[in-house]
C-alpha angles and dihedrals in degrees: 000000000000123000090247091053092048090051092052092048092050091049091050092051093050091046091053089051090054095245110162118242088011099173092050094046090048089053092050091051092049092048089049091053094047096037088229133139121231094264091058091048092053093045098046102036093121093060120103116261107234117241098248092049091048092052091049092048092051091051092051093047090051090051092048090049087057085057097253102157116263090229091058089054097048095031096224142085128188114234130167105328098333144062116241132205113244130196132164087264091076139041115260112256110248129206091238090064090065085077087066090054091051091049092050092049090051090052095052096038109125093014113115117226096353123195115231128188121197107196116204091008098182107174089009092236094137097043095044094045090052092046091051092049095044110033089172091062127097105226122194120193123190129194140175089203103081093187089062093063097070087045092060093044090061093064111125089217090064092061090059101037141035112298122228115240107253111218118184112203131210115284118251112272096032089110129222116270096212143356092277090055089047090055091049090050091053088056093045128117118308118246129205114263116261115269094242091059093046095050091069095053127093089231091060093048091049094048120110120264089249088065099039099044106032111025116108104228094181100233 
């Protein structure tokens, strides 16, 4: 099977599954498998797709058809000026969140050496984007998901620019020791609402199938 034929078959499978932008997502999956850019894919489409790559592509297409997020399959998501690692441990960075980065930059504009705190940092996309834009800033990032902290430390941008301070916080249920701790816990990192509460909201019903059927809402 040629690469072009494999791409068409992948696009057809995703289209039948109701995946939005199926041809584009099929192309992204194929490029991920081959480790090619788009120019290479266009130029070499008549070549035969090797058996191992074909098997891997088919497996990825099947997972995407089940509504596993594309970013979980490829492991990356573009945000601001960088590409971030993404795993099921963190929420996928969304384009709308870039508005928050813009707002934060507006707030600290003109302030020398500002201190910024990103509560519930997840993938670290906000903290790292701010640190890259303002290398003079001290950026703190907190997370309840400890496995997300090594993920953020692997960012290439952090080896060239100031790194945010990664601050894991106590897990839920550990209990405050005194009134001061209770106050700190109330100001602790935000968590997504429980799925049961979300299901009754118009926002939940209007959400994409990727969100409603695959997201881990930690009940």
